[in-house]
C-alpha positions as CSV (number, residue, x, y, z in Angstrom):
1,L,-33.5,18.6,-46.0
2,D,-29.8,19.1,-46.2
3,P,-28.3,18.0,-42.8
4,T,-25.6,20.6,-43.0
5,Q,-28.2,23.4,-42.7
6,D,-29.0,25.1,-39.4
7,P,-31.5,22.9,-37.6
8,M,-33.1,25.9,-35.8
9,E,-33.8,27.6,-39.2
10,M,-35.2,24.3,-40.6
11,V,-37.6,24.0,-37.6
12,K,-38.8,27.5,-38.2
13,Q,-39.4,26.9,-41.9
14,L,-41.1,23.5,-41.2
15,K,-43.4,25.2,-38.7
16,K,-44.4,27.8,-41.3
17,N,-45.0,25.1,-43.9
18,C,-47.1,23.1,-41.4
19,I,-49.3,26.0,-40.7
20,D,-49.8,26.7,-44.4
21,F,-50.4,23.0,-45.1
22,M,-52.9,22.7,-42.3
23,G,-55.0,25.5,-43.8
24,L,-54.9,23.8,-47.2
25,E,-55.7,20.4,-45.7
26,K,-58.7,21.9,-44.0
27,Q,-60.0,23.3,-47.3
28,L,-59.3,20.1,-49.2
29,R,-61.3,18.1,-46.7
30,Q,-64.1,20.5,-47.0
31,Y,-64.0,20.3,-50.8
32,A,-64.0,16.5,-50.5
33,E,-67.2,16.6,-48.4
34,W,-68.8,18.8,-51.0
35,Q,-67.7,16.5,-53.8
36,A,-69.2,13.6,-51.9
37,L,-72.5,15.4,-51.5
38,L,-72.7,16.3,-55.2
39,A,-71.8,12.7,-56.2
40,T,-74.6,11.4,-54.0
41,N,-77.2,13.7,-55.6
42,S,-75.9,12.9,-59.2
43,L,-77.6,10.4,-61.4
44,S,-74.3,8.5,-62.3
45,P,-73.3,5.8,-59.8
46,I,-70.0,6.7,-58.0
47,N,-68.2,4.8,-55.2
48,E,-68.1,7.4,-52.3
49,D,-65.4,5.6,-50.3
50,Q,-63.1,5.3,-53.4
51,L,-63.7,8.9,-54.2
52,E,-62.8,10.1,-50.7
53,N,-59.8,7.8,-50.3
54,E,-58.3,9.0,-53.6
55,D,-58.6,12.6,-52.7
56,I,-57.7,12.6,-48.9
57,Y,-55.3,9.6,-48.4
58,N,-52.3,11.4,-50.0
59,V,-53.1,14.5,-48.1
60,S,-53.1,12.6,-44.8
61,Q,-49.8,10.9,-45.7
62,W,-48.2,14.3,-46.4
63,S,-49.4,15.6,-43.1
64,M,-47.8,12.7,-41.2
65,E,-44.5,13.0,-43.1
66,I,-44.4,16.7,-42.3
67,D,-45.0,16.0,-38.6
68,L,-42.3,13.4,-38.5
69,R,-39.9,15.6,-40.3
70,K,-40.6,18.5,-37.9
71,D,-40.1,16.2,-34.9
72,I,-36.7,14.8,-36.1
73,W,-35.5,18.3,-36.8
74,K,-36.4,19.3,-33.3
75,Y,-34.4,16.4,-31.9
76,V,-31.5,17.4,-34.2
77,E,-31.7,20.9,-32.9
78,I,-31.8,19.8,-29.2
79,T,-29.0,17.4,-29.7
80,S,-26.7,19.9,-31.5
81,S,-27.3,22.6,-28.9
82,S,-26.7,20.2,-26.0
83,I,-23.5,18.8,-27.5
84,K,-22.3,22.4,-28.2
85,E,-23.0,23.3,-24.6
86,W,-21.2,20.1,-23.3
87,K,-18.2,21.0,-25.4
88,N,-18.0,24.4,-23.8
89,T,-18.2,22.9,-20.3
90,F,-15.1,22.6,-18.1
91,I,-14.0,19.0,-17.8
92,N,-14.1,19.1,-14.0
93,K,-17.8,20.3,-14.0
94,F,-19.0,17.9,-16.7
95,N,-21.7,15.4,-15.6
96,I,-20.8,12.3,-17.6
97,H,-23.6,10.1,-16.3
98,R,-26.3,12.6,-17.2
99,A,-24.9,13.1,-20.7
100,Q,-24.6,9.4,-21.2
101,E,-28.3,8.9,-20.2
102,K,-29.4,11.5,-22.7
103,L,-27.3,10.0,-25.5
104,E,-28.8,6.5,-24.9
105,C,-32.3,7.9,-24.9
106,W,-31.7,9.8,-28.1
107,M,-30.2,6.7,-29.8
108,K,-33.4,4.8,-29.0
109,I,-35.5,7.5,-30.5
110,A,-33.3,7.7,-33.6
111,D,-33.8,3.9,-34.2
112,D,-37.6,4.5,-34.1
113,F,-37.3,7.3,-36.7
114,K,-35.3,4.9,-38.9
115,E,-38.4,2.6,-39.0
116,K,-40.9,5.4,-39.4
117,I,-39.1,7.5,-42.1
118,S,-36.3,5.5,-43.8
119,E,-33.0,3.8,-42.8
120,D,-31.1,5.7,-45.4
121,D,-32.6,9.1,-44.7
122,P,-29.8,11.7,-44.6
123,I,-31.2,13.5,-41.6
124,V,-31.6,10.4,-39.5
125,L,-28.1,9.2,-40.5
126,H,-26.6,12.6,-39.7
127,W,-28.3,12.6,-36.3
128,I,-27.1,9.1,-35.5
129,K,-23.5,10.0,-36.5
130,M,-23.6,13.1,-34.4
131,L,-24.6,11.0,-31.4
132,Q,-22.0,8.3,-32.1
133,D,-19.2,10.7,-32.5
134,F,-19.8,12.4,-29.2
135,E,-20.4,9.0,-27.5
136,Q,-16.9,8.0,-28.5
137,N,-15.5,11.1,-26.9
138,L,-17.6,10.3,-23.8
139,E,-16.1,6.8,-23.4
140,L,-12.5,8.2,-23.4
141,L,-13.5,11.2,-21.2
142,K,-15.0,8.9,-18.6
143,K,-11.6,7.3,-18.1
144,L,-9.8,10.7,-18.2
145,L,-11.9,12.1,-15.3
146,S,-11.3,9.1,-13.1
147,D,-9.4,9.5,-9.8
148,A,-6.6,7.4,-11.2
149,M,-5.5,10.1,-13.7
150,T,-2.9,12.4,-12.0
151,T,-1.0,15.4,-13.2
152,E,1.9,13.1,-14.4
153,Q,-0.5,11.0,-16.5
154,W,-2.0,14.1,-18.0
155,K,1.4,15.4,-19.0
156,L,2.3,12.0,-20.6
157,L,-1.0,12.1,-22.6
158,F,-0.4,15.6,-23.8
159,R,3.2,14.9,-24.8
160,A,2.1,11.8,-26.7
161,N,0.0,14.2,-28.9
162,G,2.7,16.8,-29.3
163,H,1.4,19.3,-26.7
164,E,2.4,20.5,-23.2
165,Y,0.0,20.1,-20.3
166,D,-0.6,23.2,-18.1
167,P,-1.9,22.0,-14.7
168,H,-3.1,25.5,-13.8
169,H,-5.3,25.8,-17.0
170,N,-8.9,24.7,-16.7
171,Y,-9.5,22.8,-19.9
172,R,-12.9,22.5,-21.7
173,I,-14.0,19.4,-23.6
174,Q,-13.7,21.4,-26.8
175,D,-10.0,22.0,-26.0
176,L,-9.4,18.3,-25.7
177,I,-11.1,17.6,-29.0
178,E,-9.1,20.3,-30.8
179,L,-5.9,19.0,-29.3
180,N,-6.7,15.5,-30.6
181,I,-6.7,14.2,-27.0
182,L,-10.0,12.4,-27.4
183,Q,-9.4,11.1,-30.9
184,I,-10.1,7.4,-31.4
185,E,-6.8,7.1,-33.3
186,N,-4.9,7.7,-30.0
187,Q,-6.8,5.1,-28.1
188,D,-3.9,2.7,-27.8
189,V,-1.6,5.3,-26.3
190,F,-4.4,6.5,-24.0
191,I,-5.2,2.9,-22.8
192,Q,-1.6,2.3,-22.0
193,I,-1.4,5.6,-20.0
194,H,-4.7,4.8,-18.3
195,K,-3.5,1.3,-17.3
196,Q,-0.4,2.9,-15.7
197,A,-2.6,5.4,-13.9
198,T,-4.9,2.7,-12.6
199,R,-2.0,0.7,-11.4
200,E,-0.7,3.8,-9.6
201,Q,-4.2,4.3,-8.0
202,K,-4.3,0.7,-6.8
203,L,-0.9,1.1,-5.2
204,K,-2.0,4.4,-3.6
205,D,-5.0,2.6,-2.1
206,K,-2.7,-0.3,-0.9
207,L,-0.4,2.2,0.8
208,M,-3.2,4.0,2.4
209,H,-4.6,0.7,3.7
210,M,-1.1,-0.2,4.9
211,Q,-0.9,3.1,6.7
212,T,-4.2,2.4,8.5
213,W,-2.9,-1.1,9.4
214,L,0.3,0.4,10.9
215,S,-1.8,2.8,13.0
216,E,-3.9,0.0,14.3
217,L,-0.8,-2.1,14.9
218,H,0.8,0.6,17.1
219,Y,-2.5,1.0,18.8
220,R,-2.7,-2.7,19.7
221,M,0.8,-2.7,21.0
222,A,0.2,0.4,23.2
223,K,-3.3,-0.4,24.5
224,Y,-3.0,-4.0,25.5
225,K,-4.5,-4.1,29.1
226,P,-6.1,-6.7,31.3
227,P,-9.9,-7.0,31.2
228,L,-11.7,-4.7,33.7
229,K,-13.6,-6.1,36.6
230,I,-17.3,-6.7,35.9
231,T,-19.5,-5.3,38.6
232,T,-22.7,-7.1,39.7
233,V,-25.2,-4.6,38.5
234,R,-28.7,-5.7,37.7
235,N,-29.2,-3.2,34.9
236,R,-26.4,-4.9,32.9
237,I,-28.9,-7.6,31.9
238,T,-29.8,-7.0,28.3
239,S,-33.3,-7.4,26.8
240,S,-32.3,-10.5,24.8
241,Y,-31.1,-12.1,28.0
242,R,-34.3,-11.2,29.8
243,Q,-36.3,-12.9,27.0
244,R,-34.2,-16.1,27.3
245,L,-34.6,-15.9,31.1
246,S,-38.4,-15.6,30.9
247,R,-38.6,-18.6,28.5
248,Y,-36.3,-20.6,30.9
249,R,-38.5,-19.8,33.9
250,E,-41.6,-20.8,32.0
251,L,-40.1,-24.2,31.1
252,R,-38.9,-24.7,34.6
253,S,-42.3,-23.9,36.0
254,R,-43.9,-26.7,34.0
255,T,-41.5,-29.2,35.6
256,P,-42.8,-30.5,39.0
257,T,-39.3,-31.1,40.4
258,A,-38.0,-27.7,39.4
259,I,-35.4,-26.2,41.7
260,K,-35.5,-22.4,41.9
261,T,-32.1,-20.8,41.4
262,S,-31.1,-17.2,41.5
263,T,-30.4,-15.9,38.0
264,E,-30.6,-12.2,38.3
265,V,-27.0,-11.6,39.5
266,L,-24.0,-11.9,37.3
267,V,-21.3,-13.8,39.0
268,T,-17.8,-12.4,38.5
269,T,-14.4,-13.2,39.8
270,E,-11.4,-11.1,40.5
271,P,-8.7,-11.2,37.8
272,S,-6.0,-13.7,38.6
273,I,-2.4,-12.9,39.1
274,D,-1.5,-14.3,35.7
275,T,-4.0,-12.0,34.0
276,V,-2.4,-9.0,35.8
277,E,1.0,-10.2,34.8
278,E,-0.1,-10.2,31.2
279,A,-0.6,-6.4,31.3
280,Y,2.8,-5.8,29.7
281,I,3.3,-9.1,27.8
282,M,2.8,-8.9,24.1
283,I,1.3,-12.3,23.2
284,N,0.8,-11.6,19.4
285,S,4.5,-10.8,18.6
286,Q,4.8,-13.7,16.1
287,E,1.6,-12.7,14.4
288,I,2.9,-9.1,14.1
289,L,6.2,-10.3,12.6
290,R,4.3,-12.5,10.1
291,L,2.1,-9.6,9.0
292,I,5.1,-7.3,8.6
293,E,6.7,-9.9,6.3
294,D,3.5,-10.0,4.2
295,R,3.5,-6.2,3.9
296,L,7.2,-6.2,2.9
297,L,6.5,-8.8,0.2
298,L,3.7,-6.7,-1.1
299,L,6.0,-3.7,-1.3
300,Y,8.7,-5.7,-3.1
301,T,6.3,-7.0,-5.7
302,N,4.8,-3.6,-6.5
303,E,7.9,-1.4,-6.5
304,P,9.2,-2.4,-10.0
305,F,6.0,-1.1,-11.6
306,H,6.5,2.3,-10.1
307,S,10.3,2.8,-9.9
308,N,10.1,5.7,-12.4
309,V,8.1,7.9,-10.0
310,D,10.4,9.7,-7.6
311,T,7.7,10.5,-5.0
312,R,6.6,6.8,-4.9
313,R,10.2,5.6,-4.6
314,E,10.7,7.8,-1.6
315,Q,7.5,6.6,0.0
316,F,8.6,3.0,-0.6
317,Q,11.8,3.7,1.2
318,Q,10.0,5.3,4.1
319,Y,7.8,2.2,4.5
320,Y,10.9,-0.1,4.3
321,R,12.5,1.8,7.1
322,L,9.3,1.9,9.1
323,F,8.7,-1.8,8.8
324,D,12.3,-2.6,9.8
325,N,11.9,-0.4,12.8
326,V,8.6,-2.0,13.8
327,K,10.1,-5.5,13.2
328,E,13.1,-4.7,15.3
329,M,11.0,-3.1,18.1
330,T,8.8,-6.2,18.2
331,Q,11.7,-8.6,18.4
332,L,13.4,-6.5,21.2
333,W,10.2,-6.3,23.1
334,F,9.6,-10.0,22.9
335,E,13.2,-10.9,24.0
336,T,13.1,-8.3,26.8
337,Q,9.8,-9.4,28.2
338,N,11.0,-13.0,28.4
339,R,14.1,-12.0,30.2
340,W,12.1,-9.8,32.5
341,I,9.7,-12.6,33.4
342,F,12.6,-15.0,34.0
343,L,14.4,-12.4,36.2
344,R,11.3,-11.7,38.2
345,S,10.6,-15.3,38.8
346,A,14.2,-16.0,39.8
347,L,14.4,-13.1,42.3
348,A,11.0,-14.0,43.7
349,N,12.2,-17.5,44.6
350,L,15.4,-16.4,46.3
351,N,15.9,-17.4,49.9
352,I,17.9,-14.6,51.4
353,K,19.2,-15.7,54.8
354,T,22.8,-14.5,55.3
355,D,24.3,-11.1,55.2
356,E,26.4,-12.1,52.3
357,Q,23.3,-12.0,50.1
358,T,22.5,-8.4,51.0
359,N,23.5,-7.3,47.6
360,L,21.0,-9.7,46.0
361,K,18.3,-8.4,48.4
362,Q,18.9,-4.8,47.3
363,I,18.7,-5.9,43.7
364,Y,15.5,-7.7,44.4
365,M,14.0,-4.7,46.2
366,K,15.0,-2.4,43.4
367,F,13.7,-4.7,40.7
368,T,10.4,-5.2,42.6
369,E,9.9,-1.4,42.9
370,I,10.6,-0.9,39.2
371,D,8.3,-3.8,38.2
372,E,5.4,-2.4,40.2
373,N,5.9,1.1,38.9
374,F,6.1,-0.2,35.4
375,R,2.7,-2.1,35.7
376,V,1.0,1.1,37.1
377,I,2.3,3.3,34.3
378,Y,1.5,0.7,31.6
């Protein structure tokens, strides 16, 4: 029962012992039956139940203990072979969730064996220690395989343990154990590196979200157009509208003074001149400027935590320049559109009567042509 022995060999030996014992148990039970028959036919009074219990009880207990011992050695063999296989697996192909589920299941079974066999049984304790040791590696490995860990963080982790990280080498779990990367003693260093990696990942997500926001911002500025004319098509009536319409007609039919009105045609109007004029007016300029200020504040607050990364610093500078350009473009657009509207209104109200105002008339005609072409292009 030495836990350092090969569990596979122990299972084979226990299987052989079980087969031998089952044959002896069968013979002992047969002898017990014969003994009971002889005692029944004898003249001396003998308690048959006591006789049978004394002879067979210990044999049954031995049989149960052998079965339990055989089962626990099977679990030890399965556990050791599975852990050995996991250690030889490449870290990028290791299924952490599946391994964790198996470890949790085996821990529950080990607790049951502690009650059935003994809490201080060396085999049970060895099995539990085997599970706990690999479970500790699994907790650290789960964080190592997160998306937050980049090549820079891996290099820092290896250097903290006196090794150099090779990004082109496909490491196995056994390699990390042998290099003391997954040792519990290095947990403080690892947690610090992982926190930095998590912070970097959050920043990356924020920058990606910011990039999406910028794309949508450009889209809104470039695609602002007046609403299209709604045609009076009967098929545009939706099913929900038809249901409300039918209920309305039913209620109206119950009223004796109901006045029938046509409700099947959607009434639309032509867009007003003001609506058309808004085709090139950016009405959300103040909102855009406020959002840009918020994004700039977000960049300023996050940059000190990542100033040691050259690639991130360059990306920050790109966003600073981009936000400044968008801010300047928004302000110029807003000022230009206000001047343009004022100029159009002033020229439209001119009363050109004398020849001396011919120059103003030419300016008005030229501006009108440009204004109309601009609206068509936009």
